[in-house]
C-alpha positions as CSV (number, residue, x, y, z in Angstrom):
1,M,6.8,38.1,158.3
2,T,9.6,36.1,156.9
3,T,13.0,36.0,158.8
4,G,15.0,33.7,156.5
5,A,15.6,31.4,159.4
6,Q,16.0,27.6,158.6
7,F,14.5,25.0,160.8
8,H,16.3,21.7,161.4
9,E,15.3,18.8,163.7
10,V,17.8,16.7,165.6
11,P,16.3,13.4,166.5
12,V,18.2,13.0,169.8
13,W,15.9,10.7,171.6
14,A,14.6,8.8,168.4
15,W,17.5,6.6,168.5
16,H,16.0,5.1,171.7
17,W,13.0,3.7,169.8
18,A,13.7,4.1,166.1
19,D,15.9,2.4,163.5
20,P,16.8,3.4,160.0
21,E,13.7,1.5,158.6
22,D,11.3,3.2,160.9
23,Q,8.7,4.9,158.8
24,R,7.6,7.3,161.5
25,L,10.7,9.4,160.8
26,P,11.0,11.7,157.8
27,W,13.9,9.9,156.1
28,D,13.5,11.8,152.9
29,R,14.6,15.0,154.9
30,A,17.5,13.4,156.7
31,R,21.0,14.8,156.1
32,K,24.2,13.2,157.5
33,L,26.7,15.8,158.8
34,L,30.2,14.3,159.2
35,L,32.1,15.7,162.3
36,D,35.7,16.8,162.0
37,P,38.0,15.1,164.7
38,V,38.0,18.1,167.0
39,T,34.3,18.5,167.0
40,L,34.0,14.7,167.6
41,A,36.4,15.1,170.5
42,H,34.2,17.9,172.0
43,K,31.2,15.7,171.7
44,R,32.8,12.7,173.4
45,N,34.1,15.0,176.2
46,A,30.7,16.6,176.7
47,A,29.0,13.2,176.9
48,Q,31.5,12.0,179.5
49,A,31.0,15.1,181.6
50,F,27.5,14.0,182.6
51,T,28.4,11.3,185.1
52,S,24.9,11.4,186.6
53,Q,23.6,10.1,183.3
54,L,26.3,7.4,182.8
55,Q,26.1,5.8,186.2
56,G,23.2,4.1,187.6
57,D,22.6,3.1,191.3
58,P,22.9,-0.6,191.7
59,A,21.9,-0.4,195.3
60,I,18.3,0.5,194.2
61,G,18.5,-1.3,190.8
62,L,18.7,1.9,188.8
63,S,20.3,1.6,185.4
64,P,22.3,4.5,183.7
65,V,20.0,6.9,181.9
66,L,22.5,6.6,178.9
67,P,23.6,2.9,178.8
68,D,26.4,1.7,176.5
69,A,24.1,1.1,173.5
70,V,22.7,4.6,173.6
71,L,26.3,6.1,174.0
72,E,27.4,4.1,171.1
73,R,24.7,5.7,168.9
74,L,25.2,9.1,170.4
75,L,28.9,9.2,169.8
76,Q,28.9,8.3,166.1
77,P,31.3,10.6,164.0
78,F,28.4,12.2,162.4
79,E,25.0,13.9,163.2
80,V,21.7,13.3,161.5
81,V,19.4,16.3,161.0
82,F,16.0,16.6,159.3
83,T,15.9,19.6,157.1
């Protein structure tokens, strides 16, 4: 049965371990989608809403789940999808 649905992959966690030269990712299928200012603002607001992911617990030596370097990559004004 064919539904006509399209499949796209979003490499959300790949940015933790991969870089643009990493051959394990299907770069030939990568597409860069630019975000308009409103969508980018929604994306930034959504990321900031998860304070449990942004703050560690220094008392027990726990770092944030999403440190600054990860947030910087996450909050780019575009998305990368694999088609």
